[in-house]
KEMILO-994732 format. One record per atom (N, C-alpha, C): z, x negated, y. Coordinates in steps of 0.05 Angstrom, whole numbers, plus 32768, in hexadecimal, padded with zeros to 4 digits. Example, Ala and Ser with C-alpha at 12.3 -4.5 7.8 and 13.67 -1.06 7.14 Angstrom:
<rs>
809C7EF87F8E;809C7F0A7FA6;809C7EF87FBE;808E7EFF7FD3;808F7EEF7FEB;809D7EFE8001;
</rs>
This chain:
<rs>
81D87B607C06;81CD7B847BFB;81DB7B957C06;81D77BAC7C13;81E87BC67C19;81EA7BD57C02;81F67BE47C00;81F67BFD7BE5;81E37C0F7BE8;81D57C127C02;81BD7C2A7C00;81A47C157BF2;81A47BFA7BF7;818E7BF47BF4;81997BF37BD2;81AB7BEC7BCC;81AC7BEA7BAD;81B17C047B9B;81B17C1F7BAE;81AF7C327B9F;818E7C367BA3;817F7C337BB1;81667C327BB9;81507C2D7BA3;81597C0D7B96;81547BFF7B85;81527C047B6D;816C7C097B64;81727C207B41;81637C337B50;815C7C457B5D;81527C607B59;81327C557B55;81267C497B63;81067C397B60;81007C2F7B45;811C7C1E7B35;811D7C177B28;81187C2A7B06;81277C3F7B14;81247C597AFF;81087C5E7AFC;80FF7C687B14;80E67C7A7B18;80CC7C677B0D;80D47C4B7B0A;80BF7C3F7B04;80BC7C3A7ADD;80D97C3E7AD9;80DF7C4B7ABC;80D07C5B7AB2;80DC7C737AC4;80CB7C907ABA;80B07C967AB7;80A77C897AD5;80897C7F7ACB;80807C727ABB;80897C5D7AB8;80817C517A9B;808A7C607A80;809B7C737A82;809C7C7C7A6A;80847C957A66;80777C9D7A7E;80657CB37A79;804B7CAF7A78;80477C937A81;802E7C897A79;80247C737A65;803F7C6C7A57;803C7C667A3B;803A7C787A28;804D7C917A28;80577CA37A17;80507CC67A1A;804B7CC57A33;80457CE07A3E;805B7CEF7A40;80667CE17A44;808E7CF17A3A;809A7CEE7A55;80997D057A68;80B27D077A83;80C67D087A7D;80D97CF57A7A;80F17CF97A76;81047D0A7A8D;80FC7D0E7AA0;81097D1D7AC0;81097D2F7AB1;80F87D3F7A9D;80EC7D5E7AA2;80F37D687A85;80F27D527A71;81047D5A7A53;81257D567A5A;81307D4C7A73;814B7D537A76;81567D647A87;81457D707A97;81517D807AAF;813F7D9E7AAB;81287D997A9D;81107DAB7A9E;80F67DB17AB7;80E87DB87AA7;80CC7DBB7ABB;80D07DBB7ADA;80CA7DBA7AE5;80D27DC97B06;80E37DD07B06;81057DCC7B02;81127DCE7B0B;811C7DBC7B2A;81337DC77B33;81397DC77B4A;814B7DAA7B4A;814F7DA97B30;81597D827B2D;81467D6B7B33;812F7D747B24;81217D657B1B;81117D597B36;81067D707B4D;81017D6A7B5C;81197D5A7B6F;81277D627B71;81397D467B81;81427D317B78;81407D2D7B5E;813A7D127B55;81217CFE7B5A;81047D117B5C;80EF7D137B66;80EC7D057B7F;81007D137B8F;81007D107BAA;810B7CF47BAD;81257CF17BA5;813B7CD17BA6;81247CC77B9E;81197CC57B8C;810D7CAF7B7F;80F97C9F7B97;80EE7CBC7BA0;80DA7CB47BBA;80E07CA47BCC;80F57CB17BD6;81007CA67BF4;81087C877BEE;81117C8A7BCF;81237C6F7BCE;81087C5D7BCA;80E87C5F7BBD;80D67C4B7BC7;80CD7C407BDF;80D27C617BF4;80D17C597C13;80E07C447C19;80F77C4A7C12;81087C367C1B;81077C1B7C10;80FA7C177BF8;80FB7BFA7BEC;80E77BEA7C03;80D47BFD7C0A;80C07BED7C1F;80D17BD57C37;80EB7BE57C39;80F87BD07C49;81027BBE7C42;810B7BBE7C29;81187BA87C16;81027B8B7C13;80EA7B957C15;80D67B797C19;80D67B787C2E;80DE7B827C46;80DA7B667C64;80FB7B5F7C6C;810B7B627C57;812A7B657C59;81337B487C58;81407B387C65;81437B157C5A;81557B1B7C4F;
</rs>
């Protein structure tokens, strides 16, 4: 597994945990740490989204 695959997988896992916390506790960890609608929060969400798209490729790798 290449390093970019590992990074993408870690970001996807972090994103899943954040969404789980939002769903269970109605608490957004990213907004709590970096502020609501901050540029850092947007960058984190963009990176997690790109990682999710990259992880689709991991389904088809052998």
